[in-house]
Residue frames as qw, qx, qy, qz and C-alpha x, y, z in Angstrom:
[[0.783, 0.365, -0.115, 0.490, -22.71, -13.49, 14.43],
 [0.494, -0.829, -0.083, 0.247, -20.29, -11.99, 16.89],
 [0.467, -0.498, 0.369, 0.631, -17.21, -11.36, 14.80],
 [0.365, 0.665, -0.302, -0.578, -16.28, -9.89, 11.44],
 [0.029, -0.252, 0.932, 0.259, -15.06, -13.35, 10.42],
 [0.291, 0.372, 0.861, -0.187, -18.55, -14.69, 10.94],
 [0.321, 0.769, 0.342, -0.434, -19.96, -11.70, 9.08],
 [0.231, -0.330, 0.556, 0.727, -17.71, -11.66, 6.00],
 [0.149, 0.383, 0.811, 0.416, -20.58, -12.85, 3.83],
 [0.029, -0.828, -0.517, 0.215, -22.86, -10.26, 5.38],
 [0.190, -0.656, 0.160, 0.712, -20.38, -7.48, 4.60],
 [0.185, -0.059, 0.706, 0.681, -20.35, -8.51, 0.97],
 [0.045, 0.607, 0.767, 0.202, -24.13, -8.07, 0.93],
 [0.133, -0.742, -0.287, 0.591, -23.96, -4.49, 2.21],
 [0.406, 0.880, 0.115, 0.220, -24.05, -1.40, 0.05],
 [0.656, 0.218, -0.232, 0.685, -20.55, 0.08, -0.09],
 [0.073, -0.586, 0.108, -0.800, -21.82, 3.27, 1.59],
 [0.751, -0.548, -0.089, -0.357, -23.05, 1.19, 4.54],
 [0.829, 0.091, -0.454, 0.314, -19.80, -0.62, 5.31],
 [0.308, 0.326, -0.453, 0.770, -17.99, 1.91, 7.52],
 [0.444, -0.388, 0.168, -0.790, -21.16, 2.58, 9.57],
 [0.806, -0.169, -0.543, -0.164, -21.70, -1.09, 10.35],
 [0.594, -0.736, 0.199, -0.256, -21.52, -1.68, 14.15],
 [0.938, -0.190, 0.162, 0.240, -19.13, -4.62, 13.83],
 [0.617, 0.532, -0.002, 0.579, -16.85, -2.63, 11.51],
 [0.175, -0.859, 0.130, -0.463, -16.91, 0.23, 14.00],
 [0.779, -0.586, 0.216, -0.059, -15.86, -2.07, 16.82],
 [0.903, 0.113, 0.116, 0.399, -13.12, -3.69, 14.75],
 [0.364, 0.735, -0.060, 0.569, -11.70, -0.28, 13.80],
 [0.384, -0.814, 0.212, -0.380, -11.68, 0.90, 17.42],
 [0.914, -0.354, 0.178, 0.084, -10.14, -2.36, 18.65],
 [0.811, 0.298, 0.068, 0.499, -7.32, -2.29, 16.07],
 [0.186, 0.787, -0.099, 0.580, -6.58, 1.42, 16.46],
 [0.573, -0.749, 0.184, -0.275, -6.57, 1.10, 20.25],
 [0.943, -0.213, 0.148, 0.209, -4.26, -1.92, 20.20],
 [0.733, 0.344, 0.091, 0.580, -1.74, -0.34, 17.81],
 [0.247, 0.521, -0.024, 0.817, -1.82, 3.36, 18.67],
 [0.042, -0.075, -0.588, 0.804, -3.49, 3.63, 22.08],
 [0.081, -0.532, -0.821, -0.191, -7.17, 3.48, 22.90],
 [0.087, -0.439, -0.372, 0.813, -7.58, 6.96, 24.41],
 [0.295, 0.473, -0.094, -0.825, -8.80, 8.51, 21.17],
 [0.179, 0.021, 0.915, 0.361, -9.76, 5.41, 19.19],
 [0.224, 0.632, 0.731, -0.128, -13.51, 6.07, 19.24],
 [0.116, 0.829, 0.050, -0.545, -13.05, 9.72, 18.29],
 [0.095, -0.416, 0.682, 0.594, -10.72, 8.74, 15.45],
 [0.242, 0.303, 0.901, 0.193, -13.36, 6.35, 14.13],
 [0.203, 0.783, 0.501, -0.307, -16.06, 9.02, 14.18],
 [0.039, 0.755, -0.262, -0.600, -13.79, 11.38, 12.25],
 [0.124, -0.295, 0.808, 0.494, -12.60, 8.87, 9.65],
 [0.326, 0.423, 0.845, 0.022, -16.04, 7.42, 8.92],
 [0.258, 0.834, 0.218, -0.437, -17.14, 10.91, 7.81],
 [0.039, 0.655, -0.541, -0.526, -14.17, 11.34, 5.47],
 [0.260, -0.069, 0.932, 0.245, -14.46, 7.78, 4.16],
 [0.356, 0.568, 0.733, -0.117, -18.18, 7.93, 3.38],
 [0.217, 0.832, 0.019, -0.510, -17.88, 11.37, 1.80],
 [0.020, -0.521, 0.693, 0.498, -15.17, 10.19, -0.61],
 [0.280, 0.161, 0.936, 0.139, -17.11, 7.04, -1.52],
 [0.326, 0.704, 0.557, -0.296, -20.30, 9.00, -2.17],
 [0.170, 0.830, -0.141, -0.512, -18.52, 11.56, -4.36],
 [0.016, 0.471, -0.774, -0.424, -16.91, 8.99, -6.68],
 [0.851, 0.220, -0.069, -0.472, -18.94, 6.94, -9.15],
 [0.641, 0.407, -0.650, 0.031, -15.95, 4.65, -9.67],
 [0.006, -0.276, 0.809, -0.518, -15.51, 3.95, -5.97],
 [0.638, -0.018, 0.334, -0.693, -19.21, 3.28, -5.47],
 [0.886, 0.234, -0.246, -0.316, -19.06, 0.26, -7.81],
 [0.272, 0.454, -0.814, 0.239, -16.16, -1.37, -5.92],
 [0.643, -0.262, -0.718, -0.036, -16.75, -4.37, -3.67],
 [0.524, -0.772, 0.001, -0.359, -17.96, -3.80, -0.09],
 [0.907, -0.319, -0.047, 0.270, -15.31, -6.22, 1.20],
 [0.609, 0.297, -0.035, 0.734, -12.52, -4.12, -0.31],
 [0.147, -0.750, -0.019, -0.645, -14.07, -1.01, 1.25],
 [0.783, -0.614, -0.054, -0.084, -13.99, -2.75, 4.63],
 [0.850, -0.081, -0.029, 0.519, -10.32, -3.70, 4.26],
 [0.350, 0.529, 0.011, 0.773, -9.36, -0.18, 3.14],
 [0.391, -0.774, -0.045, -0.496, -11.24, 1.35, 6.08],
 [0.860, -0.495, -0.021, 0.124, -9.61, -0.98, 8.62],
 [0.744, 0.225, -0.034, 0.629, -6.24, -0.15, 7.03],
 [0.023, -0.801, 0.056, -0.596, -6.69, 3.42, 8.23],
 [0.700, -0.672, 0.149, -0.192, -6.52, 2.03, 11.75],
 [0.940, -0.045, 0.058, 0.332, -3.68, -0.38, 10.90],
 [0.582, 0.420, 0.010, 0.696, -1.57, 2.41, 9.41],
 [0.341, -0.613, -0.353, 0.619, -2.58, 5.09, 11.91],
 [0.185, 0.056, 0.330, 0.924, -3.40, 7.57, 9.13],
 [0.276, 0.582, 0.474, -0.600, -6.24, 9.95, 8.32],
 [0.402, 0.480, 0.626, 0.464, -8.19, 10.65, 5.14],
 [0.031, -0.823, -0.222, 0.522, -8.41, 14.33, 6.02],
 [0.620, 0.642, 0.275, 0.357, -8.25, 16.21, 2.69],
 [0.182, -0.926, 0.118, 0.309, -5.78, 18.95, 1.85],
 [0.445, 0.793, -0.412, -0.064, -2.66, 19.83, -0.09],
 [0.125, 0.496, -0.837, 0.195, -0.58, 17.50, 2.11],
 [0.881, -0.168, 0.017, -0.441, -3.08, 14.70, 2.52],
 [0.380, -0.493, 0.782, -0.048, -1.49, 11.60, 4.07],
 [0.260, 0.061, 0.942, 0.205, -3.50, 9.08, 2.07],
 [0.501, 0.263, -0.114, -0.817, -6.41, 8.78, -0.34],
 [0.699, 0.175, 0.670, -0.179, -8.85, 6.23, -1.71],
 [0.239, 0.480, -0.580, -0.613, -8.45, 4.88, -5.20],
 [0.894, 0.193, 0.253, -0.315, -10.48, 2.40, -7.27],
 [0.018, -0.493, 0.810, 0.317, -8.49, -0.43, -8.86],
 [0.869, 0.192, -0.162, -0.427, -9.47, -3.30, -11.11],
 [0.344, -0.417, 0.840, -0.044, -8.46, -6.85, -10.22],
 [0.570, 0.172, -0.681, -0.426, -8.73, -9.91, -12.42],
 [0.582, -0.224, 0.610, -0.488, -10.93, -12.52, -10.76],
 [0.668, 0.130, 0.733, 0.008, -11.35, -15.00, -13.59],
 [0.059, 0.214, -0.614, -0.757, -12.24, -15.47, -17.24],
 [0.618, 0.394, 0.551, -0.399, -15.36, -16.05, -19.28],
 [0.410, 0.130, 0.726, 0.537, -15.97, -17.26, -22.81],
 [0.283, 0.429, -0.039, -0.857, -17.29, -14.80, -25.33],
 [0.781, 0.440, 0.250, -0.365, -19.59, -15.59, -28.25],
 [0.549, 0.688, -0.456, -0.131, -16.50, -15.98, -30.41],
 [0.960, -0.076, -0.251, 0.102, -15.23, -18.77, -28.15],
 [0.451, 0.467, -0.419, 0.635, -12.31, -16.73, -26.84],
 [0.562, -0.541, -0.505, 0.369, -11.56, -16.35, -23.13],
 [0.084, 0.724, -0.010, 0.685, -11.87, -12.81, -21.80],
 [0.318, -0.007, -0.652, 0.688, -10.71, -11.63, -18.36],
 [0.375, -0.756, -0.466, -0.267, -13.28, -10.70, -15.73],
 [0.290, 0.258, -0.393, 0.833, -12.43, -7.81, -13.42],
 [0.367, -0.776, -0.513, 0.004, -13.90, -6.41, -10.25],
 [0.112, 0.743, -0.160, 0.640, -13.37, -2.99, -8.74],
 [0.691, -0.443, -0.452, 0.351, -11.74, -2.71, -5.33],
 [0.163, -0.968, 0.053, -0.183, -11.11, 0.21, -3.03],
 [0.780, 0.091, -0.267, 0.559, -7.41, 0.77, -2.39],
 [0.349, -0.923, -0.026, 0.160, -5.94, 2.96, 0.34],
 [0.715, 0.445, -0.057, 0.536, -2.90, 4.67, -1.18],
 [0.509, -0.707, -0.110, 0.478, -0.35, 6.44, 1.00],
 [0.372, 0.913, -0.024, 0.165, 0.93, 9.73, -0.41],
 [0.593, 0.403, -0.368, 0.592, 4.52, 10.91, -0.19],
 [0.199, -0.573, 0.322, -0.727, 3.60, 13.05, 2.78],
 [0.878, -0.345, 0.005, -0.332, 1.97, 10.06, 4.43],
 [0.904, 0.111, -0.273, 0.308, 5.12, 8.02, 4.00],
 [0.264, 0.542, -0.358, 0.713, 7.18, 10.88, 5.40],
 [0.554, -0.530, 0.205, -0.609, 4.94, 10.95, 8.47],
 [0.974, -0.178, -0.077, -0.119, 5.13, 7.18, 8.91],
 [0.770, 0.293, -0.330, 0.461, 8.93, 7.06, 8.57],
 [0.012, -0.575, 0.378, -0.725, 9.38, 9.81, 11.14],
 [0.752, -0.411, 0.145, -0.495, 7.03, 7.96, 13.48],
 [0.989, 0.004, -0.138, 0.051, 8.90, 4.68, 12.87],
 [0.550, -0.731, 0.293, 0.278, 12.25, 6.29, 13.70],
 [0.800, 0.329, 0.268, 0.425, 13.78, 5.97, 10.23],
 [0.350, 0.494, -0.007, 0.796, 14.54, 9.69, 10.18],
 [0.251, -0.388, -0.500, 0.733, 14.60, 12.44, 12.76],
 [0.202, 0.723, 0.214, -0.625, 13.32, 15.24, 10.56],
 [0.476, 0.302, 0.573, 0.595, 12.69, 16.23, 6.94],
 [0.067, 0.413, 0.007, -0.908, 12.36, 19.68, 5.43],
 [0.643, 0.595, 0.279, -0.393, 9.93, 20.54, 2.67],
 [0.718, 0.233, 0.462, 0.466, 10.89, 19.35, -0.83],
 [0.029, -0.715, 0.145, 0.683, 12.61, 22.10, -2.81],
 [0.714, 0.580, 0.366, 0.141, 11.88, 22.50, -6.53],
 [0.367, -0.486, 0.339, 0.717, 14.89, 23.73, -8.54],
 [0.564, 0.764, 0.272, -0.156, 14.23, 25.71, -11.72],
 [0.696, 0.401, 0.166, 0.572, 16.31, 26.49, -14.76],
 [0.135, 0.790, -0.083, 0.592, 18.60, 29.36, -13.81],
 [0.657, -0.719, 0.155, -0.165, 18.97, 28.38, -10.13],
 [0.210, 0.600, -0.755, 0.161, 22.34, 27.25, -8.78],
 [0.897, -0.236, 0.197, -0.316, 22.23, 23.57, -7.87],
 [0.489, 0.460, -0.740, 0.042, 24.77, 20.80, -7.34],
 [0.882, -0.382, 0.111, -0.253, 24.93, 17.52, -5.43],
 [0.362, 0.554, -0.733, 0.159, 27.99, 15.68, -4.14],
 [0.916, -0.365, 0.026, -0.166, 28.52, 12.43, -2.25],
 [0.420, 0.609, -0.606, 0.291, 32.07, 12.04, -0.92],
 [0.224, 0.185, -0.852, 0.436, 32.84, 9.22, 1.47],
 [0.264, -0.490, -0.828, 0.067, 29.19, 8.84, 2.32],
 [0.084, -0.528, -0.320, 0.782, 28.84, 12.53, 3.18],
 [0.284, 0.608, 0.614, 0.415, 26.14, 14.05, 1.01],
 [0.131, -0.476, -0.126, 0.861, 26.04, 17.75, 0.24],
 [0.323, 0.708, 0.558, 0.289, 23.62, 19.88, -1.74],
 [0.199, -0.294, 0.008, 0.935, 24.42, 23.38, -2.90],
 [0.148, 0.673, 0.669, 0.277, 21.40, 25.43, -3.86],
 [0.098, -0.346, -0.124, 0.925, 20.89, 29.11, -4.50],
 [0.341, 0.713, 0.604, -0.103, 17.62, 30.63, -5.66],
 [0.208, -0.008, 0.329, 0.921, 17.78, 32.91, -8.68],
 [0.290, 0.518, 0.466, -0.656, 14.83, 35.30, -8.55],
 [0.436, 0.558, -0.288, -0.645, 14.99, 35.54, -12.34],
 [0.291, -0.121, 0.935, 0.165, 14.89, 31.80, -12.91],
 [0.416, -0.009, -0.597, -0.686, 12.63, 30.20, -15.50],
 [0.460, -0.069, 0.640, -0.612, 9.62, 29.29, -13.34],
 [0.823, 0.284, -0.058, -0.489, 8.13, 27.32, -16.23],
 [0.762, 0.385, -0.520, 0.025, 11.00, 24.82, -16.33],
 [0.692, -0.598, 0.377, -0.146, 11.73, 22.73, -13.21],
 [0.566, 0.551, -0.613, -0.002, 14.98, 20.78, -13.57],
 [0.448, 0.080, -0.819, 0.348, 15.27, 19.01, -10.21],
 [0.598, -0.636, -0.045, -0.486, 13.70, 18.51, -6.80],
 [0.485, 0.204, -0.743, 0.413, 15.40, 17.55, -3.56],
 [0.672, -0.646, -0.235, -0.276, 14.34, 16.63, -0.04],
 [0.172, 0.537, -0.638, 0.524, 16.71, 17.48, 2.85],
 [0.829, -0.422, -0.312, -0.194, 16.49, 14.95, 5.70],
 [0.126, -0.645, 0.644, -0.393, 18.17, 14.44, 9.06],
 [0.696, -0.019, -0.718, -0.020, 18.91, 10.84, 10.01],
 [0.732, -0.631, -0.253, -0.057, 18.50, 9.53, 13.55],
 [0.763, -0.240, -0.104, 0.592, 22.27, 9.89, 14.13],
 [0.124, -0.835, -0.065, 0.531, 22.12, 13.56, 13.18],
 [0.328, -0.199, 0.574, 0.724, 23.76, 13.24, 9.75],
 [0.446, 0.512, -0.002, -0.734, 22.18, 14.74, 6.66],
 [0.430, 0.153, 0.835, 0.309, 20.66, 12.84, 3.78],
 [0.319, 0.438, -0.128, -0.830, 19.05, 14.01, 0.56],
 [0.599, 0.383, 0.701, 0.064, 16.55, 12.60, -1.88],
 [0.030, 0.488, -0.354, -0.797, 17.26, 13.90, -5.38],
 [0.597, 0.491, 0.634, 0.020, 14.96, 13.71, -8.39],
 [0.150, -0.372, 0.401, 0.824, 16.18, 15.03, -11.75],
 [0.556, 0.443, -0.082, -0.699, 14.28, 15.95, -14.91],
 [0.415, 0.306, -0.803, -0.298, 15.56, 12.80, -16.62],
 [0.067, 0.031, 0.936, -0.344, 14.15, 10.72, -13.74],
 [0.447, 0.413, 0.525, -0.595, 10.58, 11.95, -14.04],
 [0.496, 0.475, -0.425, -0.589, 10.82, 11.78, -17.82],
 [0.236, 0.174, -0.953, -0.075, 11.62, 8.08, -17.47],
 [0.193, 0.228, 0.817, -0.494, 8.75, 7.64, -15.01],
 [0.508, 0.447, 0.056, -0.734, 6.37, 9.35, -17.42],
 [0.446, 0.337, -0.726, -0.401, 7.35, 6.74, -20.01],
 [0.074, -0.038, -0.971, 0.224, 6.62, 3.94, -17.54],
 [0.341, 0.341, 0.511, -0.711, 3.30, 5.58, -16.71],
 [0.528, 0.405, -0.303, -0.682, 2.31, 5.65, -20.37],
 [0.384, 0.185, -0.886, -0.183, 3.11, 1.97, -20.84],
 [0.001, 0.132, 0.893, -0.431, 1.31, 0.97, -17.65],
 [0.341, 0.487, 0.466, -0.656, -1.83, 2.93, -18.56],
 [0.124, 0.177, -0.650, -0.729, -2.07, 2.06, -22.23],
 [0.587, 0.332, 0.573, -0.466, -5.45, 1.27, -23.68],
 [0.381, 0.164, 0.777, 0.473, -6.71, -0.21, -26.91],
 [0.292, 0.469, -0.005, -0.834, -8.11, 2.34, -29.35],
 [0.615, 0.334, 0.714, 0.004, -10.66, 0.55, -31.52],
 [0.446, 0.850, 0.086, -0.265, -10.71, 3.38, -34.07],
 [0.231, 0.787, -0.555, -0.139, -7.00, 2.99, -34.86],
 [0.982, 0.013, -0.181, -0.058, -6.84, -0.71, -33.90],
 [0.608, 0.332, -0.482, 0.536, -3.76, -0.21, -31.73],
 [0.567, -0.599, -0.414, 0.385, -2.71, 0.41, -28.14],
 [0.143, 0.802, -0.022, 0.580, -2.29, 4.03, -27.10],
 [0.548, -0.181, -0.507, 0.641, -0.04, 5.05, -24.21],
 [0.187, -0.819, -0.203, -0.503, -1.50, 7.66, -21.89],
 [0.440, 0.070, -0.562, 0.697, 0.88, 8.88, -19.13],
 [0.253, -0.681, -0.549, 0.414, -0.53, 10.43, -15.98],
 [0.229, 0.841, 0.268, 0.410, -1.64, 13.92, -16.96],
 [0.432, -0.889, 0.014, 0.150, 0.18, 15.44, -13.99],
 [0.710, -0.172, 0.300, 0.613, 3.48, 14.85, -15.78],
 [0.311, 0.275, 0.393, 0.820, 2.49, 17.55, -18.26],
 [0.139, -0.813, -0.544, -0.157, -0.13, 19.65, -16.44],
 [0.420, -0.611, -0.124, 0.659, 2.34, 22.26, -15.15],
 [0.167, 0.841, -0.087, -0.507, 3.42, 25.50, -16.81],
 [0.362, 0.651, -0.532, -0.402, 4.23, 25.11, -20.52],
 [0.900, 0.153, -0.345, -0.218, 3.53, 21.39, -20.41],
 [0.259, 0.432, -0.772, 0.388, 6.02, 20.58, -17.64],
 [0.467, -0.269, -0.824, 0.175, 5.40, 18.41, -14.59],
 [0.435, -0.784, -0.217, -0.387, 2.98, 19.66, -11.95],
 [0.192, 0.563, -0.583, 0.554, 5.18, 20.92, -9.09],
 [0.651, -0.377, 0.391, -0.530, 2.97, 19.53, -6.34],
 [0.986, 0.126, -0.039, -0.102, 3.09, 16.13, -8.02],
 [0.595, 0.558, -0.452, 0.361, 6.88, 16.52, -8.38],
 [0.215, -0.575, 0.557, -0.560, 7.32, 17.18, -4.65],
 [0.866, -0.184, 0.284, -0.368, 5.30, 14.07, -3.81],
 [0.916, 0.340, -0.196, 0.086, 7.39, 11.98, -6.22],
 [0.293, 0.650, -0.535, 0.453, 10.60, 13.34, -4.69],
 [0.546, -0.463, 0.500, -0.487, 9.47, 12.24, -1.23],
 [0.978, 0.055, 0.105, -0.170, 8.78, 8.74, -2.57],
 [0.746, 0.531, -0.315, 0.252, 12.18, 8.57, -4.25],
 [0.075, -0.746, 0.500, -0.433, 14.01, 9.77, -1.15],
 [0.659, -0.379, 0.560, -0.329, 13.27, 6.53, 0.71],
 [0.827, 0.365, -0.361, -0.230, 14.23, 4.09, -2.05],
 [0.534, 0.339, -0.713, 0.304, 17.11, 2.72, 0.06],
 [0.335, -0.358, 0.537, -0.687, 15.31, 2.83, 3.44],
 [0.128, 0.085, 0.975, -0.158, 13.63, -0.15, 5.12],
 [0.300, -0.360, -0.635, -0.614, 10.15, -0.98, 3.94],
 [0.352, -0.154, 0.437, -0.813, 7.26, 0.04, 6.12],
 [0.048, 0.266, 0.962, -0.041, 4.60, -2.42, 7.20],
 [0.390, 0.055, -0.052, -0.918, 1.18, -1.47, 5.88],
 [0.674, 0.159, 0.561, -0.454, -2.22, -3.13, 5.72],
 [0.474, 0.065, 0.809, 0.342, -3.06, -5.65, 3.04],
 [0.352, 0.761, 0.529, 0.129, -5.43, -3.25, 1.27],
 [0.097, -0.946, 0.079, 0.300, -2.84, -0.45, 1.23],
 [0.795, 0.287, 0.137, 0.516, -0.07, 0.48, -1.19],
 [0.253, -0.645, 0.122, 0.711, 2.59, 3.11, -1.55],
 [0.409, 0.519, -0.388, -0.642, 2.55, 2.53, -5.30],
 [0.942, 0.122, -0.150, -0.276, 1.67, -1.20, -5.33],
 [0.082, 0.550, -0.807, 0.199, 4.76, -2.46, -3.52],
 [0.732, -0.161, -0.657, -0.081, 4.56, -6.09, -2.46],
 [0.435, -0.658, 0.314, -0.527, 3.79, -6.18, 1.24],
 [0.154, 0.244, -0.926, 0.242, 5.21, -8.71, 3.71],
 [0.432, -0.403, -0.800, -0.103, 2.90, -11.13, 5.43],
 [0.222, -0.423, 0.198, -0.856, 0.56, -9.25, 7.75],
 [0.134, 0.147, 0.855, -0.478, -1.33, -10.27, 10.87],
 [0.089, -0.481, -0.748, -0.448, -4.99, -10.86, 10.10],
 [0.043, 0.094, 0.335, -0.937, -6.29, -7.55, 11.43],
 [0.440, -0.004, -0.314, -0.841, -9.51, -8.16, 9.52],
 [0.493, 0.006, 0.782, -0.381, -10.66, -11.50, 10.98],
 [0.697, 0.456, -0.116, -0.541, -11.45, -12.60, 7.44],
 [0.202, -0.310, 0.917, 0.149, -9.78, -16.03, 7.39],
 [0.408, 0.317, 0.856, 0.002, -11.52, -18.05, 4.75],
 [0.397, 0.824, 0.251, -0.316, -12.76, -15.05, 2.79],
 [0.656, -0.124, 0.454, 0.590, -10.30, -15.81, 0.01],
 [0.416, 0.735, 0.412, 0.341, -11.89, -13.47, -2.47],
 [0.182, -0.969, -0.010, 0.166, -10.17, -10.59, -0.71],
 [0.421, -0.661, 0.483, 0.391, -6.71, -11.50, -1.94],
 [0.794, 0.481, 0.326, 0.178, -6.95, -12.16, -5.67],
 [0.524, -0.275, 0.258, 0.764, -3.78, -11.05, -7.44],
 [0.274, 0.763, 0.006, -0.585, -3.85, -7.89, -9.52],
 [0.681, 0.255, 0.560, 0.397, -3.70, -8.34, -13.28],
 [0.171, -0.142, 0.300, 0.928, -2.72, -5.96, -16.08],
 [0.339, 0.669, 0.539, -0.384, -5.66, -3.85, -17.18],
 [0.451, 0.251, 0.509, 0.689, -5.85, -3.04, -20.92],
 [0.003, 0.834, 0.385, 0.395, -8.05, -0.02, -20.22],
 [0.134, 0.554, -0.311, 0.761, -7.10, 3.24, -18.49],
 [0.262, -0.226, -0.760, 0.551, -7.25, 3.28, -14.70],
 [0.159, -0.780, -0.543, -0.266, -10.52, 4.76, -13.39],
 [0.119, -0.843, 0.063, -0.521, -10.86, 7.95, -11.40],
 [0.709, -0.239, -0.473, 0.465, -8.65, 8.26, -8.34],
 [0.269, -0.955, -0.088, -0.089, -7.89, 10.78, -5.61],
 [0.709, 0.327, -0.241, 0.576, -4.37, 12.18, -5.64],
 [0.514, -0.598, -0.320, 0.525, -2.46, 13.99, -2.90],
 [0.199, -0.409, 0.143, 0.879, -1.66, 16.94, -5.11],
 [0.191, 0.404, -0.269, 0.853, -2.52, 19.69, -5.59],
 [0.342, -0.174, 0.431, -0.817, -5.59, 19.53, -3.30],
 [0.079, -0.165, -0.983, -0.020, -7.71, 16.59, -2.16],
 [0.270, 0.368, 0.497, -0.738, -10.63, 18.81, -1.27],
 [0.585, 0.479, -0.135, -0.640, -11.67, 18.72, -4.93],
 [0.836, 0.026, 0.546, 0.055, -9.92, 15.55, -6.13],
 [0.330, 0.699, -0.477, -0.418, -7.64, 15.02, -9.11],
 [0.976, 0.195, -0.045, -0.084, -6.45, 12.07, -11.20],
 [0.115, -0.715, 0.689, 0.017, -3.23, 10.21, -10.53],
 [0.885, 0.156, -0.416, -0.140, -1.98, 6.83, -11.70],
 [0.612, -0.623, 0.468, -0.135, -0.36, 4.31, -9.43],
 [0.977, 0.197, 0.068, 0.037, 0.93, 1.79, -11.91],
 [0.343, 0.817, -0.432, 0.169, 4.38, 3.35, -12.14],
 [0.449, -0.608, 0.617, -0.218, 5.56, 1.41, -9.17],
 [0.962, 0.102, 0.245, -0.058, 5.35, -1.80, -11.12],
 [0.621, 0.700, -0.285, 0.209, 8.68, -0.76, -12.66],
 [0.738, 0.099, -0.451, 0.493, 12.21, -1.03, -11.31],
 [0.014, -0.394, 0.350, -0.850, 11.65, 1.92, -8.99],
 [0.365, -0.353, -0.854, 0.112, 10.00, 0.10, -6.13],
 [0.144, -0.434, -0.503, 0.734, 9.18, 3.33, -4.34],
 [0.176, 0.148, -0.224, -0.947, 7.34, 5.13, -7.15]]
């Protein structure tokens, strides 16, 4: 078999930890990366990313039970998107297990129950999107997100399309109570733009997160909402500031053009436009089953904040709401 298309069935027979090291996968990665981003460093990029990829898979019990085919698509998406899995506070992307409904089966009681399979998903962090938008020419430059605390001076105006932020740090502010976050950006034409996220905004998102991650508690015989813990893991039960900065970056581009990403990649589960078949998997229809609501909490995932070197938990279901960029 000379192509990945011919070997789709063989990939599904591999152990998930063997996928990225497969010679045909290696060649496909190098070919795609070279075609899209230049072939000078394609082989070196592969050698670097296969180390990161395999390390993350090995360290996560939830990722290890995902399908090999989804691992292949997520790995090739690194080449499609031109990103790296290098860990750190400002990681550009991370791997996340997701559950997809693939059918139903009858239980002993005669009722139909959904059948799920785990799939590896490549999720682009706020910093990854910032990098991609700068590379795509959507913006010229962006400063670091600024967290505003109770006691700081802060105001935002938009007059005639000219946006202005006034901010002054108060050294005696209440560092346990963030009230806003903003991202200063410079457009291609040199004008300024700002992404603003207020306390009421992330409170609303926390509510969406709880609904999206609800699970059925058999002891109380009811559904329990469980928002992403990062909404309350900061000082005095407030939002984690690293998580807040990443959310602000996502929000800042809500009105910007959508970026093209691979079919195994999400920003927060946005619908992606039709993509070229970078994977040579025509006919392997099992790779594109639609996602279905999951009545149980999302499994372990790797979040971009505060530090990917250890790994934390983050939900991605928020983007199923009216905020397409969250």
